[in-house]
Steps between C-alpha positions, in 0.01 A plus 500: 500500500153379406423197715170412338662412166676177409750385623474722806148393588650196676687736733315734729741673739217549750464125553855364461705432810840678464672226703365241256634704207843512665487124550413449134786728397745305717381175340543653155854607588585152629364338184701744288817424700445126453439547128820701469694237696387217270559712191857563614549130581390416146748749354780356713414154367511635144846648565630169637354314201667747260837432662442125478405538132814708441730234644319217323538683168865587576580132552377429148717762328776337302855612583551698179190713583570566870694822440220639281237396757695665782545824304131519410394431858734771629356744246150421622604543865648841413184595309277406791725688744472809280120473501497475881745787533275722288197399704681585823620844399852394411554275803520123522 
């Protein structure tokens, strides 16, 4: 590695404290864990909203269309299950 060329010129291993580097790495890992946590919380919120939207839409389906709506939703559930099964090597 050539330390006198950008971007490595900001890092000289002869002058950097290894304990400080470990501390920085731990901070980076903590920040990444927090980012992942909030990303997952956002996705959970999106799932809950999708379910709310589903039920709100289902309440507005007129009786003569409920059977069609149910069949199409079941087809989509089966399609999504098939996608997940393929992704997981044939397992749910």
